[in-house]
TIVEX-853199 format. One record per residue (C-alpha): residue number from 1; residue in three letters; chain; x negated, y, z. Coordinates in pm, 1 decimal. Each point is the difference from the previous one (the first is absolute). Layout:
N
NUM / ALA / A / X / Y / Z
...
This chain:
497
1 / MET / A / -14161.3 / 9243.3 / 10650.3
2 / ALA / A / 252.7 / 118.3 / 282.3
3 / ARG / A / 215.1 / 306.5 / -125.8
4 / CYS / A / 67.7 / 95.9 / 366.4
5 / LYS / A / -151.0 / -90.1 / 349.1
6 / GLU / A / 96.0 / 92.2 / 355.3
7 / TYR / A / -222.8 / 63.6 / 295.2
8 / THR / A / -8.4 / 196.4 / 313.7
9 / GLU / A / -252.9 / 287.4 / 71.4
10 / ASN / A / 2.5 / 256.8 / 282.0
11 / GLY / A / 318.3 / -165.9 / 109.1
12 / ILE / A / 164.2 / 87.0 / -316.5
13 / LEU / A / 157.9 / -260.2 / -256.4
14 / VAL / A / -146.9 / 57.4 / -339.7
15 / LEU / A / 146.6 / -129.5 / -320.5
16 / GLU / A / -253.6 / 46.6 / -295.5
17 / THR / A / 163.6 / -5.0 / -334.3
18 / ASP / A / -131.4 / -33.4 / -345.5
19 / SER / A / 118.4 / 299.1 / -199.6
20 / ARG / A / -10.2 / -220.2 / -323.6
21 / HIS / A / 260.1 / -233.4 / 155.7
22 / LEU / A / 205.6 / 235.6 / 224.5
23 / GLU / A / 319.1 / -214.2 / -9.8
24 / ASP / A / -177.7 / -278.2 / 199.7
25 / GLY / A / -126.8 / 219.8 / 283.3
26 / LEU / A / 321.4 / 204.4 / 21.8
27 / LEU / A / 218.8 / -315.9 / 36.1
28 / ARG / A / -207.7 / -78.1 / 295.7
29 / ALA / A / 29.9 / 354.8 / 121.7
30 / ALA / A / 387.6 / -16.7 / -30.7
31 / GLU / A / 2.5 / -310.7 / 218.0
32 / LEU / A / -196.8 / 197.8 / 280.9
33 / ILE / A / 212.3 / 281.8 / -20.7
34 / ASP / A / 319.8 / -209.9 / 19.1
35 / ARG / A / -161.0 / -140.8 / 317.6
36 / GLN / A / -79.4 / 357.9 / 128.3
37 / GLN / A / -359.7 / -89.7 / 28.0
38 / PRO / A / -216.4 / 309.3 / -3.0
39 / PHE / A / -288.8 / -6.8 / -262.5
40 / VAL / A / -192.6 / 192.8 / -261.1
41 / ILE / A / -70.4 / -67.7 / -359.2
42 / LEU / A / -346.8 / 35.7 / -147.8
43 / LEU / A / -5.5 / -26.0 / -397.6
44 / THR / A / -289.2 / -156.0 / -162.2
45 / HIS / A / -124.6 / 16.8 / -377.7
46 / TYR / A / 185.4 / 329.3 / -39.0
47 / LYS / A / -249.6 / 120.5 / -265.1
48 / GLU / A / 69.0 / -314.4 / -210.6
49 / LEU / A / 375.3 / 92.0 / 27.6
50 / LEU / A / -91.8 / 347.0 / -152.8
51 / HIS / A / -209.4 / -160.6 / -273.0
52 / THR / A / 325.9 / -154.8 / -130.7
53 / LYS / A / 157.7 / 351.2 / -15.6
54 / HIS / A / 231.0 / -77.2 / 274.0
55 / TRP / A / 8.8 / 198.4 / 324.4
56 / LEU / A / 168.6 / -21.0 / 328.0
57 / ASP / A / 160.7 / 280.7 / 204.6
58 / TYR / A / -101.9 / -169.0 / 334.6
59 / GLU / A / 98.3 / 297.7 / 213.6
60 / GLN / A / 364.6 / -20.8 / -123.8
61 / LEU / A / -19.3 / -380.0 / 38.7
62 / SER / A / -115.9 / 48.1 / 353.6
63 / GLN / A / 311.5 / 217.4 / 75.8
64 / LEU / A / 246.7 / -231.8 / -156.2
65 / MET / A / -139.9 / -314.6 / 178.5
66 / GLY / A / -54.6 / 195.4 / 310.3
67 / VAL / A / -365.4 / -163.1 / 30.9
68 / ARG / A / -334.9 / 207.7 / -41.1
69 / ILE / A / -175.5 / -106.7 / -334.0
70 / GLY / A / -360.7 / 90.3 / -59.1
71 / PHE / A / -313.0 / -139.4 / -175.6
72 / VAL / A / -239.2 / -269.6 / 125.2
73 / GLU / A / -288.5 / 242.8 / -51.1
74 / ASP / A / 159.4 / 239.6 / 229.0
75 / LYS / A / 72.5 / -275.1 / 274.5
76 / ASP / A / -170.0 / 171.5 / 308.1
77 / LEU / A / 194.5 / 334.6 / -71.2
78 / VAL / A / 349.4 / -178.5 / -53.0
79 / LEU / A / -37.8 / -221.0 / 308.3
80 / GLY / A / -126.5 / 307.1 / 201.2
81 / LEU / A / 332.2 / 177.7 / -53.0
82 / PRO / A / 311.3 / -47.1 / 217.1
83 / LEU / A / 194.9 / -298.5 / -113.5
84 / PHE / A / 282.8 / 94.1 / -241.3
85 / PHE / A / 279.8 / -270.8 / -11.9
86 / ARG / A / 377.6 / 78.8 / -63.4
87 / PRO / A / 181.2 / -319.5 / -80.2
88 / VAL / A / 240.5 / 46.6 / -289.6
89 / PRO / A / 304.3 / -257.5 / -50.0
90 / ILE / A / -68.3 / -264.3 / -257.7
91 / ASP / A / 261.2 / -242.9 / -149.0
92 / ASP / A / -203.3 / -168.8 / -267.3
93 / TYR / A / -385.9 / -18.9 / 1.7
94 / GLU / A / -38.1 / -16.5 / -375.1
95 / GLY / A / 249.3 / 260.6 / -71.1
96 / PHE / A / -167.4 / 236.5 / 263.2
97 / VAL / A / -343.6 / -45.5 / -155.4
98 / HIS / A / 123.6 / 34.3 / -351.3
99 / GLY / A / 200.4 / 310.5 / 87.7
100 / ALA / A / -295.8 / 143.3 / 181.0
101 / LEU / A / -240.2 / -38.8 / -285.7
102 / GLN / A / 266.6 / 114.2 / -254.5
103 / GLU / A / -19.3 / 332.2 / 186.5
104 / THR / A / -366.0 / 46.3 / 77.0
105 / LEU / A / -199.7 / -218.6 / -247.8
106 / TYR / A / -53.9 / 205.0 / -330.0
107 / HIS / A / -71.3 / -178.5 / -320.5
108 / ALA / A / -201.2 / 92.6 / -309.8
109 / HIS / A / 168.0 / -17.7 / -343.8
110 / ASP / A / -171.9 / -331.7 / -39.1
111 / ASP / A / 235.2 / -276.2 / 129.2
112 / THR / A / -254.6 / -288.5 / -36.9
113 / GLY / A / 34.5 / -246.9 / 265.0
114 / HIS / A / 361.3 / 108.5 / 88.5
115 / SER / A / 264.5 / -253.2 / 1.8
116 / LEU / A / 322.7 / 37.2 / -214.3
117 / ALA / A / 198.1 / 85.7 / 311.0
118 / ASP / A / -252.5 / 268.6 / 100.7
119 / ARG / A / 36.5 / 154.0 / -346.2
120 / VAL / A / 374.5 / -21.2 / 14.5
121 / ASP / A / -0.2 / 157.8 / 344.7
122 / LYS / A / -219.5 / 286.4 / -120.7
123 / VAL / A / 275.9 / 89.3 / -248.4
124 / LEU / A / 315.2 / -56.0 / 229.2
125 / THR / A / -149.7 / 195.8 / 284.1
126 / ASN / A / -155.2 / 289.1 / -218.7
127 / LYS / A / 115.3 / 330.0 / 109.6
128 / TRP / A / 80.7 / 104.7 / -353.3
129 / LEU / A / 133.2 / -331.0 / -157.5
130 / GLY / A / 145.2 / -161.7 / 312.2
131 / PHE / A / 322.9 / 210.3 / 19.2
132 / PRO / A / 88.7 / 0.8 / -359.4
133 / ILE / A / -33.2 / -381.4 / 10.0
134 / LEU / A / 210.5 / -19.0 / 303.6
135 / ILE / A / 270.2 / 216.3 / -159.1
136 / ALA / A / -12.5 / -215.3 / -319.2
137 / VAL / A / 17.2 / -314.7 / 209.1
138 / LEU / A / 308.8 / 126.3 / 191.2
139 / TYR / A / 164.3 / 124.9 / -325.0
140 / GLY / A / -42.6 / -354.1 / -139.0
141 / VAL / A / 156.3 / -158.2 / 309.6
142 / PHE / A / 311.4 / 217.1 / -3.3
143 / GLU / A / 34.4 / -34.6 / -373.9
144 / LEU / A / -9.3 / -374.8 / 17.3
145 / THR / A / 239.5 / -10.8 / 293.2
146 / PHE / A / 270.4 / 183.4 / -217.8
147 / ALA / A / -89.1 / -168.6 / -319.2
148 / ILE / A / 19.6 / -360.6 / 126.0
149 / GLY / A / 268.2 / 62.4 / 270.6
150 / SER / A / 246.8 / 154.6 / -233.2
151 / TYR / A / 102.9 / -338.5 / -147.0
152 / PRO / A / 93.3 / -179.4 / 325.5
153 / GLU / A / 146.9 / 321.7 / 123.2
154 / ALA / A / 259.5 / 9.3 / -270.3
155 / TRP / A / 73.6 / -383.4 / 47.1
156 / ILE / A / 57.0 / 33.6 / 374.2
157 / GLU / A / 225.7 / 322.0 / -58.1
158 / LYS / A / 204.2 / -202.8 / -255.9
159 / ASP / A / 35.1 / -301.5 / 231.0
160 / ILE / A / 103.7 / 229.3 / 293.3
161 / GLN / A / 274.6 / 141.8 / -223.2
162 / ALA / A / 119.8 / -332.7 / -103.5
163 / LEU / A / 21.8 / -115.9 / 364.2
164 / CYS / A / 202.7 / 301.7 / 99.5
165 / ALA / A / 225.5 / -73.8 / -279.9
166 / TRP / A / 40.7 / -364.5 / 111.1
167 / MET / A / 61.5 / 98.4 / 356.7
168 / GLY / A / 255.3 / 256.6 / -107.2
169 / GLY / A / 196.7 / -274.4 / -176.8
170 / ILE / A / 3.6 / -238.5 / 289.5
171 / LEU / A / 57.7 / 234.4 / 294.1
172 / PRO / A / 333.9 / 179.3 / 55.8
173 / GLU / A / -2.8 / 367.7 / 5.3
174 / GLY / A / -57.2 / 158.2 / 335.9
175 / TRP / A / -265.1 / 76.3 / 251.5
176 / LEU / A / -197.2 / -339.7 / -21.0
177 / SER / A / -34.9 / 34.2 / -365.9
178 / SER / A / -108.7 / 348.1 / 18.4
179 / LEU / A / -246.1 / -87.5 / 275.3
180 / PHE / A / -185.0 / -268.7 / -215.9
181 / ILE / A / 7.9 / 177.5 / -326.4
182 / ASP / A / -2.1 / 362.0 / 79.2
183 / GLY / A / -198.5 / -41.5 / 318.0
184 / ILE / A / -241.6 / -295.9 / 15.8
185 / LEU / A / -52.1 / -77.8 / -366.0
186 / ALA / A / -13.5 / 358.8 / -116.6
187 / GLY / A / -241.9 / 101.5 / 288.4
188 / VAL / A / -229.1 / -300.5 / 3.3
189 / GLY / A / 16.3 / -58.6 / -380.3
190 / ALA / A / -121.9 / 343.9 / -53.9
191 / ILE / A / -331.8 / -88.8 / 173.4
192 / LEU / A / -26.6 / -371.0 / -128.1
193 / THR / A / -28.6 / 157.8 / -338.1
194 / PHE / A / -329.9 / 146.1 / 59.9
195 / VAL / A / -153.9 / -304.6 / 175.7
196 / PRO / A / -181.6 / -105.5 / -317.8
197 / ASN / A / -163.7 / 327.7 / -25.1
198 / ILE / A / -103.2 / -23.4 / 370.5
199 / LEU / A / -130.8 / -341.1 / -46.6
200 / ILE / A / -219.9 / 90.1 / -306.1
201 / LEU / A / -128.3 / 309.7 / 193.4
202 / PHE / A / -91.3 / -205.3 / 301.5
203 / CYS / A / -182.0 / -258.1 / -224.4
204 / LEU / A / -202.5 / 282.3 / -152.8
205 / LEU / A / -78.6 / 186.3 / 319.7
206 / VAL / A / -98.6 / -324.7 / 174.8
207 / LEU / A / -221.1 / -93.2 / -282.1
208 / MET / A / -176.2 / 356.4 / 30.6
209 / GLU / A / -37.9 / -71.6 / 378.4
210 / ASP / A / -120.0 / -361.0 / -22.5
211 / SER / A / -259.9 / 79.9 / -274.7
212 / GLY / A / -146.7 / 283.9 / 204.0
213 / TYR / A / 105.6 / 294.0 / -205.5
214 / MET / A / 205.1 / 148.7 / 255.9
215 / ALA / A / -296.3 / 10.4 / 213.6
216 / ARG / A / -177.8 / 212.4 / -278.8
217 / ALA / A / 298.3 / 228.7 / -7.7
218 / ALA / A / -55.1 / 51.4 / 380.7
219 / PHE / A / -365.5 / 57.1 / -56.2
220 / LEU / A / 77.4 / 291.3 / -253.1
221 / MET / A / 237.1 / 155.8 / 233.8
222 / ASP / A / -257.9 / 8.3 / 284.4
223 / LYS / A / -143.5 / 331.1 / -125.4
224 / VAL / A / 357.1 / 145.9 / -23.9
225 / MET / A / 69.9 / -125.4 / 348.6
226 / HIS / A / -318.5 / 163.9 / 115.3
227 / ALA / A / 144.0 / 326.0 / -111.5
228 / VAL / A / 268.6 / -21.6 / 253.3
229 / GLY / A / -224.4 / -127.8 / 282.6
230 / LEU / A / 88.7 / -371.5 / -40.1
231 / HIS / A / -172.8 / -285.6 / -194.0
232 / GLY / A / 67.1 / -262.9 / -234.0
233 / ARG / A / 86.5 / -255.9 / 273.9
234 / SER / A / 329.8 / 212.1 / 61.8
235 / PHE / A / 81.9 / -38.3 / -375.5
236 / ILE / A / 30.0 / -394.3 / 42.0
237 / PRO / A / 321.4 / 21.0 / 221.7
238 / MET / A / 141.0 / 259.2 / -256.1
239 / LEU / A / -34.8 / -265.2 / -278.3
240 / VAL / A / 161.3 / -255.2 / 215.6
241 / GLY / A / 286.9 / 258.9 / 41.1
242 / PHE / A / 72.9 / -35.0 / -381.9
243 / GLY / A / 142.4 / -354.1 / 101.5
244 / CYS / A / 151.9 / 98.6 / 325.8
245 / ASN / A / -58.2 / 285.1 / 255.2
246 / VAL / A / 44.7 / -222.2 / 329.1
247 / PRO / A / -301.2 / -236.7 / -75.3
248 / ALA / A / -197.8 / 307.4 / -120.6
249 / ILE / A / 49.3 / 152.1 / 337.1
250 / MET / A / -109.7 / -317.6 / 177.5
251 / ALA / A / -310.8 / -12.4 / -236.5
252 / ALA / A / -96.1 / 370.9 / 108.9
253 / LYS / A / -45.1 / -157.1 / 364.1
254 / ASP / A / -359.8 / -98.9 / -107.6
255 / ILE / A / -121.4 / 350.1 / -28.7
256 / ASP / A / -209.6 / 68.7 / 315.8
257 / ASN / A / 29.5 / 371.0 / 12.4
258 / PRO / A / 352.0 / 63.1 / 177.2
259 / ARG / A / 47.0 / 320.0 / -172.1
260 / ASP / A / -83.0 / -128.8 / -351.0
261 / ARG / A / 222.6 / -302.9 / 87.6
262 / THR / A / 301.6 / 209.2 / 102.4
263 / LEU / A / -29.1 / 227.4 / -306.0
264 / THR / A / -23.0 / -277.1 / -244.3
265 / MET / A / 310.8 / -155.1 / 153.5
266 / LEU / A / 161.4 / 339.1 / -68.0
267 / MET / A / -113.2 / -5.9 / -358.7
268 / ILE / A / 127.7 / -341.5 / -92.2
269 / PRO / A / 374.3 / 93.6 / -31.7
270 / PHE / A / -101.2 / 214.2 / -299.2
271 / MET / A / -93.9 / -327.3 / -193.7
272 / SER / A / 271.1 / -126.2 / -246.3
273 / CYS / A / 84.7 / -345.7 / 159.5
274 / SER / A / 184.5 / -278.9 / -177.3
275 / ALA / A / 343.9 / 119.4 / 146.3
276 / ARG / A / -21.1 / 309.0 / -202.1
277 / LEU / A / -69.7 / -190.5 / -334.4
278 / PRO / A / 362.1 / -72.1 / -92.9
279 / VAL / A / 99.5 / 376.2 / 26.7
280 / TYR / A / -308.3 / 94.4 / -220.2
281 / MET / A / 76.3 / -268.5 / -239.5
282 / LEU / A / 369.7 / 79.7 / -35.2
283 / PHE / A / -77.1 / 373.8 / -67.0
284 / VAL / A / -324.3 / -44.8 / -205.0
285 / GLY / A / 162.5 / -250.0 / -227.5
286 / ALA / A / 308.1 / 218.8 / -51.5
287 / PHE / A / -126.1 / 342.4 / -29.9
288 / PHE / A / -372.6 / -55.2 / -109.7
289 / PRO / A / 1.9 / -294.0 / -233.1
290 / ARG / A / -294.4 / 135.7 / -215.4
291 / HIS / A / -234.3 / 87.6 / 287.0
292 / ARG / A / 93.4 / -264.5 / 261.6
293 / ALA / A / -346.7 / -88.3 / 107.9
294 / LEU / A / -102.6 / 374.0 / 23.5
295 / VAL / A / 302.6 / 93.3 / 222.8
296 / MET / A / -58.3 / -293.4 / 224.7
297 / MET / A / -373.8 / 80.1 / 28.0
298 / SER / A / 92.9 / 374.2 / 69.6
299 / LEU / A / 211.2 / -116.0 / 297.8
300 / TYR / A / -283.5 / -210.1 / 141.0
301 / PHE / A / -255.0 / 275.0 / -33.9
302 / ALA / A / 242.2 / 263.5 / 144.2
303 / GLY / A / 20.7 / -231.7 / 319.0
304 / ILE / A / -379.4 / -16.7 / 12.5
305 / ALA / A / -63.3 / 360.3 / -80.7
306 / LEU / A / 256.6 / 125.1 / 264.0
307 / SER / A / -145.8 / -234.3 / 259.7
308 / ILE / A / -341.4 / 132.9 / -48.7
309 / LEU / A / 122.9 / 367.2 / 13.9
310 / PHE / A / 196.0 / -92.2 / 326.3
311 / ALA / A / -324.4 / -149.6 / 137.6
312 / LEU / A / -194.5 / 319.8 / -85.5
313 / VAL / A / 250.8 / 208.2 / 183.4
314 / MET / A / 11.1 / -233.7 / 302.1
315 / LYS / A / -373.6 / -5.4 / 15.7
316 / HIS / A / -1.5 / 371.9 / 95.9
317 / THR / A / 238.7 / -55.9 / 293.4
318 / LYS / A / -114.9 / -56.6 / 360.4
319 / TRP / A / 110.8 / -355.7 / -10.1
320 / PHE / A / -221.3 / -112.2 / -289.5
321 / LYS / A / -273.8 / 245.6 / -18.3
322 / GLN / A / -334.6 / -180.0 / 36.0
323 / PRO / A / -345.4 / -51.7 / -146.4
324 / GLU / A / 9.6 / -222.8 / -302.2
325 / GLY / A / -191.9 / -326.2 / 63.3
326 / ASP / A / -185.8 / -220.6 / -270.4
327 / TYR / A / 145.1 / -315.9 / -106.9
328 / VAL / A / -91.4 / -278.9 / -243.5
329 / SER / A / 274.5 / -87.7 / -248.6
330 / GLU / A / -28.7 / -386.8 / -23.6
331 / LEU / A / 1.8 / -117.5 / -372.7
332 / PRO / A / 34.0 / -390.1 / -6.7
333 / GLN / A / -115.3 / -186.7 / -305.4
334 / PHE / A / 251.7 / -61.4 / -286.2
335 / ARG / A / 186.8 / -317.4 / 49.2
336 / LYS / A / 196.7 / -219.5 / -255.9
337 / PRO / A / 337.9 / -32.5 / 144.7
338 / THR / A / 148.8 / -360.4 / 17.1
339 / TRP / A / 341.5 / -64.4 / -107.7
340 / LYS / A / 89.8 / -140.4 / 337.1
341 / GLU / A / -129.7 / 305.2 / 200.6
342 / LEU / A / 185.1 / 214.3 / -261.8
343 / GLY / A / 313.9 / -175.4 / 33.8
344 / LYS / A / -19.9 / -10.5 / 382.8
345 / HIS / A / -46.3 / 380.2 / 21.7
346 / VAL / A / 254.1 / 73.7 / -257.5
347 / TRP / A / 260.8 / -227.2 / 168.5
348 / GLU / A / -56.1 / 159.6 / 344.1
349 / ARG / A / 88.8 / 342.5 / -136.1
350 / LEU / A / 292.5 / -124.6 / -206.1
351 / TRP / A / 138.9 / -189.9 / 302.1
352 / ASP / A / -10.3 / 289.1 / 217.9
353 / TYR / A / 178.8 / 199.9 / -257.7
354 / LEU / A / 268.2 / -267.6 / -40.9
355 / GLN / A / 54.4 / -37.7 / 365.3
356 / LYS / A / 66.1 / 373.8 / 15.7
357 / ILE / A / 262.0 / -20.0 / -273.3
358 / ALA / A / 155.3 / -312.5 / 164.5
359 / THR / A / 43.3 / 193.3 / 325.1
360 / VAL / A / -35.2 / 384.2 / 1.9
361 / ILE / A / 139.4 / 56.2 / -348.0
362 / ILE / A / 287.8 / -222.0 / 31.2
363 / TRP / A / 120.4 / 163.6 / 322.8
364 / ALA / A / -63.5 / 336.9 / -136.5
365 / SER / A / 196.0 / -75.7 / -305.0
366 / ILE / A / 302.7 / -121.1 / 212.9
367 / VAL / A / -23.3 / 320.9 / 219.5
368 / ILE / A / 8.6 / 220.6 / -306.1
369 / TRP / A / 274.6 / -193.8 / -153.8
370 / GLY / A / 206.9 / 43.8 / 324.1
371 / LEU / A / -68.9 / 364.2 / 5.5
372 / THR / A / 111.6 / 28.5 / -379.3
373 / TYR / A / 296.7 / -235.6 / 28.2
374 / PHE / A / 169.8 / 165.3 / 304.8
375 / PRO / A / 225.2 / 184.6 / 98.9
376 / THR / A / 175.5 / -33.6 / -336.6
377 / HIS / A / -44.2 / -365.1 / -45.1
378 / SER / A / -132.8 / 46.7 / -348.5
379 / MET / A / -334.5 / 93.2 / -160.8
380 / ASP / A / 126.0 / 367.5 / -9.9
381 / LEU / A / -326.9 / 156.5 / 65.9
382 / GLU / A / 101.7 / 368.1 / 11.9
383 / HIS / A / 236.9 / -79.5 / 303.1
384 / SER / A / -217.0 / -255.4 / 193.7
385 / TYR / A / -177.2 / 46.4 / 328.2
386 / LEU / A / -334.4 / -7.2 / -209.5
387 / ALA / A / 109.3 / 295.8 / -195.7
388 / MET / A / 84.2 / 180.1 / 324.7
389 / ILE / A / -361.5 / -67.5 / 137.3
390 / GLY / A / -158.5 / 91.8 / -336.8
391 / GLN / A / 202.6 / 315.1 / -51.4
392 / PHE / A / -88.8 / 110.7 / 359.2
393 / THR / A / -377.6 / -29.8 / -78.9
394 / GLU / A / 13.3 / 128.3 / -356.6
395 / PRO / A / -69.8 / 349.1 / 60.4
396 / LEU / A / -348.7 / -92.9 / 140.2
397 / ILE / A / -105.5 / -176.5 / -314.1
398 / ARG / A / 188.7 / 207.2 / -270.2
399 / PRO / A / -291.4 / 225.5 / -41.4
400 / LEU / A / -205.8 / -304.1 / -121.5
401 / GLY / A / 255.5 / -72.0 / -268.0
402 / PHE / A / 151.9 / -296.3 / 187.2
403 / ASP / A / 384.8 / -64.4 / 44.8
404 / TRP / A / 164.7 / -181.9 / 293.1
405 / LYS / A / -44.1 / -335.7 / -144.1
406 / MET / A / -379.2 / 44.8 / -12.5
407 / SER / A / 10.3 / 125.3 / 364.4
408 / VAL / A / 171.7 / -318.3 / 101.7
409 / CYS / A / -250.0 / -223.2 / -181.1
410 / LEU / A / -283.1 / 186.4 / 168.5
411 / MET / A / 158.9 / -65.0 / 331.3
412 / THR / A / 45.0 / -373.9 / -44.4
413 / GLY / A / -375.2 / -20.8 / -99.5
414 / LEU / A / -95.4 / 92.2 / 355.1
415 / PRO / A / -1.6 / -374.6 / 124.5
416 / ALA / A / -147.6 / -116.9 / -331.0
417 / LYS / A / -69.0 / 176.7 / -312.9
418 / GLU / A / 142.0 / -301.1 / -216.1
419 / ALA / A / 338.0 / 98.3 / 138.0
420 / ILE / A / 4.0 / 310.9 / -215.4
421 / ILE / A / 33.6 / -202.1 / -306.4
422 / SER / A / 266.9 / -236.7 / 147.2
423 / THR / A / 206.4 / 336.4 / 99.6
424 / MET / A / -39.0 / 107.6 / -347.4
425 / GLY / A / 121.9 / -322.1 / -129.6
426 / ILE / A / 318.2 / 47.6 / 203.5
427 / LEU / A / 53.1 / 372.2 / -63.6
428 / TYR / A / -85.0 / 18.4 / -365.3
429 / GLY / A / 66.7 / -351.6 / -109.0
430 / GLY / A / -159.7 / -82.0 / -337.4
431 / ASP / A / -37.2 / 360.3 / -88.7
432 / ALA / A / -245.7 / 83.4 / 274.7
433 / THR / A / -268.3 / 155.9 / -220.5
434 / LEU / A / 227.7 / 209.1 / -221.0
435 / SER / A / 234.5 / 199.4 / 223.2
436 / ALA / A / -115.9 / 292.6 / 208.5
437 / PHE / A / -359.7 / -27.6 / -62.1
438 / THR / A / -233.5 / 185.1 / -260.4
439 / PRO / A / -373.1 / -79.3 / -63.7
440 / LEU / A / -85.1 / 283.4 / 248.6
441 / THR / A / 235.8 / -99.7 / 279.9
442 / ALA / A / -115.5 / -352.2 / -55.5
443 / TYR / A / -363.5 / 81.2 / 46.1
444 / ALA / A / 76.7 / 247.9 / 311.2
445 / PHE / A / 200.8 / -301.1 / 147.9
446 / MET / A / -281.5 / -240.5 / -42.9
447 / LEU / A / -236.3 / 250.7 / 160.8
448 / PHE / A / 242.2 / 36.1 / 296.8
449 / VAL / A / 29.5 / -387.9 / 33.3
450 / LEU / A / -393.5 / 1.6 / 3.6
451 / LEU / A / -44.7 / 249.9 / 284.7
452 / TYR / A / 304.8 / -22.6 / 222.1
453 / PHE / A / 33.6 / -184.8 / 333.8
454 / PRO / A / -181.1 / -326.9 / -28.1
455 / CYS / A / 202.1 / -317.2 / 71.1
456 / LEU / A / 97.7 / -80.2 / 363.8
457 / ALA / A / -246.3 / -287.8 / 14.2
458 / THR / A / -281.3 / 236.7 / -104.2
459 / VAL / A / 111.5 / 255.9 / 267.0
460 / ALA / A / 15.2 / -287.9 / 268.9
461 / ALA / A / -348.8 / -90.5 / -102.1
462 / LEU / A / -120.7 / 353.6 / 32.4
463 / LYS / A / 160.9 / 36.8 / 346.2
464 / ARG / A / -167.2 / -321.6 / 113.1
465 / GLU / A / -348.3 / 70.4 / -132.5
466 / ALA / A / -17.4 / 399.9 / -4.1
467 / GLY / A / 249.6 / 96.2 / 261.4
468 / ARG / A / 354.3 / 127.0 / 12.5
469 / GLY / A / -107.2 / 357.6 / -62.0
470 / TRP / A / -178.8 / -69.8 / -326.4
471 / ALA / A / 293.1 / -224.8 / -110.6
472 / TRP / A / 249.4 / 290.7 / 29.4
473 / PHE / A / -256.2 / 233.9 / -154.3
474 / THR / A / -1.5 / -237.4 / -312.9
475 / VAL / A / 375.0 / 5.6 / 11.9
476 / VAL / A / 20.1 / 380.2 / 3.7
477 / HIS / A / -268.0 / 106.9 / -221.6
478 / SER / A / 80.2 / -262.4 / -274.0
479 / LEU / A / 356.1 / 133.8 / -23.9
480 / LEU / A / -121.9 / 357.1 / -29.0
481 / LEU / A / -262.2 / -89.7 / -251.8
482 / ALA / A / 234.0 / -198.8 / -207.6
483 / TRP / A / 246.3 / 288.3 / -10.5
484 / ILE / A / -263.9 / 251.6 / -72.2
485 / VAL / A / -182.1 / -196.0 / -292.7
486 / ALA / A / 344.9 / -98.7 / -157.4
487 / PHE / A / 124.8 / 354.8 / 20.5
488 / ALA / A / -314.5 / 132.2 / -162.4
489 / VAL / A / 32.1 / -247.0 / -276.8
490 / TYR / A / 353.9 / 42.5 / -77.9
491 / GLN / A / 5.0 / 368.7 / 19.8
492 / ILE / A / -327.5 / 58.6 / -194.8
493 / GLY / A / 123.4 / -262.4 / -251.9
494 / SER / A / 331.1 / 170.3 / -41.2
495 / LEU / A / -179.4 / 337.3 / -85.5
496 / VAL / A / -245.7 / -175.5 / -255.4
497 / CYS / A / 239.3 / -242.5 / -156.4
């Protein structure tokens, strides 16, 4: 028996769909929507669906899909109404249908006939269980990153120290020796130490993405995004932003509504991209060894929470105030990632990261070394050009508990956040985590790094996709927000501790 059929009546394309097998009919509906072909859906055998103790919120499904949905018994009434058709964007037909039914098809406690994947989805996307499971998964990801990565991290650090000692033995004292040892090796080596941790984190995140779990996280966030006038589709670029903000901004171009598209792009810099990870790992490992995963999670969730608060404020301004639209959060089927695809996606991310180290970070290390080495022709930090710059800006960040060295580190992080670690490697040497910082200043510093001035590539992407005005707006508001948040954390923490 056909589970769906099409015909034309009164000049209107009709898609009759068996309520007991909705997936088949809605897949065809997704194709018609994607082709922008106006039609109506008439449900058959709906009473049989009710007998299984399932029911469909067909009115909400109609709004989500942008198509009028009625019952075959009311055909004349439905076809007599003005045609309602509002095409919605679809990337994946199966994910679109699965996501739409996940929001509108209500199940009885009896799971008879449901596949294992359906039962798992019912748990992972549950409004009460979904978020605790997501938190537990992320906790496991960060804990594994630190637990496994600590071994190669120690090996690389030892090898870099040995390389510095070897070069010190073969190069005569002078500016060339200092350039290689105190500049390039100290700066680049400080970042290379954390490459194993970053590689492990990339592997785990890609595994979550390729398996389909990240799509479940976006589905969970759909309700939260609706609270600020957006939808789950806006959260997908934000998830991409955990890798790099630039491709995340490009991914937001797929959002049809121009206001939602721009607002989503403005929210992306709040996401903790991989460039910030070395900073987090340095301070979390040094000052919070017993709660590493929890502190890392707090930074990620702080970025998400502040981005949502930012969107809530912006939605009440004249630029973004508009009626909320309905949208289906696509929910693709679970997939079994292959080693080939997993390796390909991880390598792409790691290669981008290594290229940045080989270009931006090396040049940043050379510049920082030069400002430190001159005019005294020695690594006399207190009388260097770098100290002059840092001491000039120190009054601005002293209320946050930061000294001039921290100010310089933040400034060098403007082109790329990884440069913060290379600067620390030059300024503090092997004692980067033990001098000047306390757990409170370390946490305030990480929050500042999370929130202030996105890298130059992100600013350029915002300028290209959202306009010069919004790019400058992001630069200014991010600096102000970073200062305010770090100030509040440090001052309140100083009173409590």
